[in-house]
C-alpha positions in Angstrom: -11.0 4.1 -9.4 -8.1 5.4 -7.4 -8.5 8.4 -5.1 -5.5 10.0 -3.5 -5.4 12.8 -0.9 -2.2 14.4 0.4 -3.0 15.8 3.9 0.6 15.3 5.1 2.1 18.7 4.4 4.9 16.9 2.6 5.9 17.2 -1.1 4.9 13.8 -2.6 4.6 12.7 -6.2 1.0 11.6 -5.9 0.6 10.9 -9.6 3.5 8.4 -9.5 1.7 6.6 -6.6 -1.5 6.5 -8.6 0.4 5.1 -11.6 2.0 2.4 -9.4 -1.4 1.6 -7.8 -2.9 1.1 -11.3 0.1 -1.1 -12.3 -0.1 -3.2 -9.1 -3.8 -3.7 -9.5 -3.3 -4.9 -13.0 -0.4 -7.1 -12.1 -2.5 -8.7 -9.3 -5.5 -9.1 -11.7 -7.8 -6.9 -9.7 -10.7 -5.4 -11.7 -9.8 -1.9 -13.1 -13.1 -0.6 -11.6 -12.2 -1.7 -8.1 -12.1 1.3 -5.8 -9.0 2.3 -3.8 -8.3 5.2 -1.6 -4.8 6.4 -0.7 -4.4 9.0 2.1 -1.1 10.6 3.0 -1.1 12.0 6.6 1.2 13.7 9.1 2.7 11.8 12.0 0.2 13.1 14.6 -2.7 11.8 12.4 -1.0 8.5 11.8 -0.3 8.1 15.6 -4.0 8.7 16.3 -5.0 6.1 13.7 -2.4 3.7 15.1 -3.7 4.1 18.6 -7.4 4.0 17.6 -7.3 1.0 15.3 -4.3 -1.0 16.5 -4.0 0.1 20.2 -0.4 0.9 19.6 1.4 4.2 20.5 3.2 6.4 18.0 3.1 6.8 14.3 3.8 4.0 11.8 4.6 3.9 8.1 1.5 2.4 6.6 -1.9 1.1 7.6 -4.6 -0.6 5.5 -8.3 -0.7 6.0 -10.0 -3.3 3.8 -13.6 -2.9 2.8 -15.0 -5.7 0.6 -12.2 -8.2 1.4 -11.3 -8.7 -2.3 -8.7 -11.3 -3.1 -6.3 -12.0 -5.9 -8.2 -14.3 -8.3 -7.0 -17.7 -9.4 -6.0 -17.9 -13.0 -9.4 -19.3 -14.1 -11.4 -16.7 -12.1 -12.7 -13.3 -13.2 -11.0 -10.3 -11.5 -13.0 -9.1 -8.5 -14.8 -5.8 -8.4 -15.7 -3.8 -5.4 -14.2 -1.6 -2.7 -10.6 -2.5 -1.9 -10.4 0.0 1.0 -8.0 2.6 2.3 -4.3 2.8 2.5 -2.9 5.4 4.9 0.8 6.4 4.5 2.8 8.8 6.6 5.5 10.3 4.3 7.6 11.9 7.1 7.8 8.5 8.8 8.7 6.7 5.6 11.3 9.3 4.8 13.0 8.7 8.1 13.2 4.9 7.4 14.0 4.9 3.7 17.8 5.0 4.0 17.8 2.2 6.5 16.0 0.1 3.9 18.3 1.1 1.1 15.6 3.0 -0.8 15.0 6.6 -1.7 12.1 8.4 -0.1 9.9 7.8 -3.2 10.9 4.2 -3.5 10.1 3.6 0.2 6.6 5.1 -0.3 6.1 3.0 -3.4 7.2 -0.1 -1.6 4.8 0.7 1.3 1.9 1.4 -1.1 2.2 -2.1 -2.6 2.6 -3.5 1.0 -0.6 -1.8 2.0 -2.4 -3.0 -1.1 -1.3 -6.6 -0.4 -2.8 -6.2 3.1 -6.1 -5.0 1.6 -6.0 -8.2 -0.5 -5.7 -10.4 2.6 -2.0 -10.9 2.8 -0.3 -10.8 6.2 3.2 -11.2 7.7 2.5 -12.4 11.2 3.9 -15.9 10.5 7.2 -16.6 8.8 5.5 -18.4 5.9 3.0 -15.7 5.3 5.8 -13.1 5.5 7.8 -14.9 2.9 4.9 -15.0 0.5 3.8 -11.4 1.1 7.3 -9.9 0.8 8.2 -11.9 -2.3 5.0 -10.8 -4.0 5.7 -7.2 -2.9 9.2 -7.4 -4.4 7.9 -8.9 -7.6 5.3 -6.2 -8.1 7.9 -3.5 -7.5 10.4 -5.1 -9.8 7.8 -5.3 -12.5 6.9 -1.7 -12.0 10.5 -0.6 -12.3 10.9 -2.7 -15.5 7.7 -1.2 -17.0 8.6 2.3 -16.0 
């Protein structure tokens, strides 16, 4: 189940984000009954989350809050069920950075949705090797989504 709430005050194609989330969960072999929450917020709300949970000032583009620590299964494993967690995205912040990343506003939000989902699944980018793996997987999921779309 995918739940999305737009509290950002911005015009966002939330249904496209839900379709992408469903696609990404399938591509990553996560059980279709796994629960995911997507929350779109304004910059003040994102700055408050950033300060409270990361001890960092100012807004950011995306934050992830894992619940059951589900992981992408190996080929021989069954897809995991449970609560994936919450992805919080700040559309006004992503809009401001989209051009610098060579993406439209919608493409930036889609990229960050997958990025947040990968964080929920245990990926990180603190170390160069982790970053290479995570960003490659992010790019492959997005490319597959574009081809399927």
